[in-house]
C-alpha positions as CSV (number, residue, x, y, z in Angstrom):
1,X,15.4,32.6,-10.2
2,X,11.7,31.6,-10.8
3,X,9.1,34.0,-9.6
4,X,6.1,32.5,-8.0
5,X,2.7,33.8,-9.3
6,X,-0.9,33.0,-8.4
7,X,-3.4,32.4,-11.2
8,X,-6.3,34.9,-11.4
9,X,-8.6,32.0,-12.3
10,X,-8.8,31.6,-8.5
11,X,-10.8,34.8,-8.5
12,X,-12.8,34.3,-11.7
13,X,-12.8,31.2,-13.8
14,X,-12.3,33.0,-17.1
15,X,-9.5,35.2,-16.0
16,X,-6.2,34.2,-17.5
17,X,-3.5,36.3,-15.9
18,X,-1.5,35.8,-12.7
19,X,0.0,38.0,-10.0
20,X,2.9,37.8,-7.6
21,X,1.7,36.9,-4.1
22,X,1.8,40.5,-2.7
23,X,-0.4,41.8,-5.6
24,X,-2.7,38.8,-5.3
25,X,-3.1,39.6,-1.5
26,X,-3.9,43.2,-2.3
27,X,-6.5,42.1,-4.9
28,X,-8.3,39.8,-2.5
29,X,-8.2,42.5,0.2
30,X,-9.7,45.0,-2.3
31,X,-12.5,42.6,-3.3
32,X,-13.3,41.9,0.4
33,X,-13.3,45.7,1.2
34,X,-15.6,46.4,-1.7
35,X,-17.8,43.5,-0.8
36,X,-18.2,44.8,2.7
37,X,-18.8,48.4,1.6
38,X,-21.5,47.4,-0.9
39,X,-23.0,44.4,0.9
40,X,-26.8,44.3,0.8
41,X,-27.1,47.1,-1.8
42,X,-28.9,46.0,-4.9
43,X,-28.1,48.9,-7.2
44,X,-24.5,49.6,-7.9
45,X,-23.2,52.6,-9.8
46,X,-20.1,52.0,-12.0
47,X,-18.0,54.1,-14.3
48,X,-15.9,53.0,-17.2
49,X,-13.5,55.4,-18.9
50,X,-11.4,55.2,-22.0
51,X,-8.8,57.8,-22.7
52,X,-7.1,58.0,-26.1
53,X,-3.9,60.1,-26.4
54,X,-0.7,60.1,-28.3
55,X,0.6,57.2,-26.2
56,X,-2.3,55.0,-26.8
57,X,-5.3,53.8,-24.8
58,X,-5.9,53.8,-21.1
59,X,-9.0,52.2,-19.6
60,X,-10.3,52.0,-16.1
61,X,-13.4,51.3,-14.1
62,X,-14.7,52.0,-10.7
63,X,-17.5,51.0,-8.5
64,X,-18.8,54.3,-7.2
65,X,-21.6,53.7,-4.7
66,X,-24.3,51.3,-3.8
67,X,-28.0,52.0,-3.2
68,X,-30.9,50.1,-1.9
69,X,-33.4,51.7,-4.4
70,X,-33.2,52.3,-8.1
71,X,-34.5,55.9,-8.2
72,X,-31.8,57.2,-5.8
73,X,-29.1,55.3,-7.8
74,X,-30.3,56.8,-11.1
75,X,-30.4,60.3,-9.6
76,X,-26.8,59.8,-8.3
77,X,-25.6,58.7,-11.8
78,X,-27.3,61.7,-13.4
79,X,-25.5,64.1,-11.0
80,X,-22.2,62.4,-11.3
81,X,-22.4,62.4,-15.1
82,X,-23.1,66.1,-15.2
83,X,-20.3,66.8,-12.7
84,X,-17.8,64.7,-14.7
85,X,-18.7,66.4,-18.0
86,X,-18.2,69.9,-16.4
87,X,-14.9,68.9,-14.7
88,X,-13.6,67.2,-17.9
89,X,-14.3,70.3,-20.1
90,X,-12.6,72.5,-17.5
91,X,-9.5,70.2,-17.2
92,X,-6.3,71.5,-18.8
93,X,-5.1,70.1,-22.1
94,X,-1.7,70.7,-23.6
95,X,-0.8,73.6,-25.9
96,X,-3.7,75.8,-26.9
97,X,-6.1,72.9,-27.2
98,X,-9.3,72.9,-25.2
99,X,-11.7,70.1,-24.5
100,X,-15.0,70.1,-26.2
101,X,-18.1,67.9,-25.8
102,X,-19.2,65.7,-28.7
103,X,-22.9,65.4,-28.2
104,X,-23.3,62.9,-31.1
105,X,-21.9,60.2,-28.7
106,X,-24.1,60.9,-25.7
107,X,-25.6,57.9,-24.0
108,X,-24.0,55.4,-26.3
109,X,-22.7,52.2,-24.6
110,X,-19.0,52.4,-24.6
111,X,-18.1,49.1,-22.9
112,X,-20.0,46.0,-23.9
113,X,-22.1,44.4,-21.2
114,X,-22.8,40.7,-20.4
115,X,-26.0,40.7,-18.5
116,X,-27.3,37.7,-16.6
117,X,-30.2,36.9,-14.4
118,X,-28.1,38.2,-11.5
119,X,-26.6,41.4,-13.0
120,X,-28.4,43.7,-15.4
121,X,-28.2,47.4,-16.4
122,X,-31.1,49.6,-15.4
123,X,-29.7,53.0,-16.4
124,X,-26.9,54.3,-18.6
125,X,-25.3,57.7,-19.3
126,X,-22.2,58.4,-21.3
127,X,-20.4,61.2,-23.1
128,X,-17.3,61.9,-25.2
129,X,-15.0,64.8,-25.0
130,X,-12.1,65.6,-27.4
131,X,-9.7,68.3,-28.3
132,X,-8.5,69.4,-31.7
133,X,-5.1,67.8,-31.5
134,X,-6.3,64.9,-33.5
135,X,-5.0,62.5,-30.8
136,X,-6.9,63.1,-27.6
137,X,-10.4,61.9,-26.7
138,X,-12.1,60.6,-23.5
139,X,-15.2,58.5,-23.2
140,X,-17.0,58.2,-19.9
141,X,-19.8,55.7,-19.2
142,X,-21.8,55.7,-16.0
143,X,-24.4,53.2,-15.2
144,X,-26.6,51.7,-12.6
145,X,-26.6,47.9,-12.4
146,X,-29.1,45.8,-10.5
147,X,-27.3,42.9,-8.7
148,X,-29.5,40.1,-7.4
149,X,-26.7,38.2,-5.6
150,X,-26.5,38.1,-1.8
151,X,-22.8,38.8,-1.6
152,X,-22.9,41.3,-4.5
153,X,-19.6,40.1,-5.8
154,X,-20.3,36.9,-7.6
155,X,-18.8,35.9,-10.9
156,X,-21.7,37.5,-12.8
157,X,-20.6,41.0,-11.7
158,X,-17.0,40.5,-12.8
159,X,-18.3,39.1,-16.1
160,X,-20.6,42.0,-16.7
161,X,-17.7,44.0,-18.1
162,X,-15.2,41.8,-19.9
163,X,-12.4,43.8,-18.3
164,X,-10.0,41.6,-16.4
165,X,-7.1,44.0,-16.2
166,X,-9.4,46.9,-15.2
167,X,-11.1,44.9,-12.5
168,X,-7.7,43.7,-11.2
169,X,-6.2,47.2,-11.1
170,X,-9.3,48.6,-9.4
171,X,-9.4,45.9,-6.7
172,X,-5.6,46.1,-6.1
173,X,-5.9,49.8,-5.6
174,X,-8.7,49.3,-3.0
175,X,-6.6,46.6,-1.3
176,X,-3.6,49.0,-1.0
177,X,-5.6,51.9,0.5
């Protein structure tokens, strides 16, 4: 039995994957919900996270909030970064291991960006935590991007991070809420 799938190139021209119709519908619903939520807001806050553990690598991204002015968006990212660092350090680890902050990696860009005239970074914060197991570390990147596109969600925003599977997972989750 052949399973019907829909190509993700219908969403973004460089995306190569495909989804079954129900997942594709959730993806398009999620994009539309986020477009409506963030419409008209020029400064978007994003987070990108990498988690390394014994089983490998997990990456995800989220669009946090949108703002009409840069200063408020930057203030929000500063607060969210500090809250995330505190919460991450307090989170349980396995065994007797505790999370610790690696300040040598503060404010390094974790995920490469592809800026354009329509999407550019205006503020970045990041940090790394790890435990002494030798396996576990987490990287968090928070940023404010300025989007000069009327609908917010043009191809330039989805190209900003070369993260097809993370964008797809994020939008599907929003479409299933």
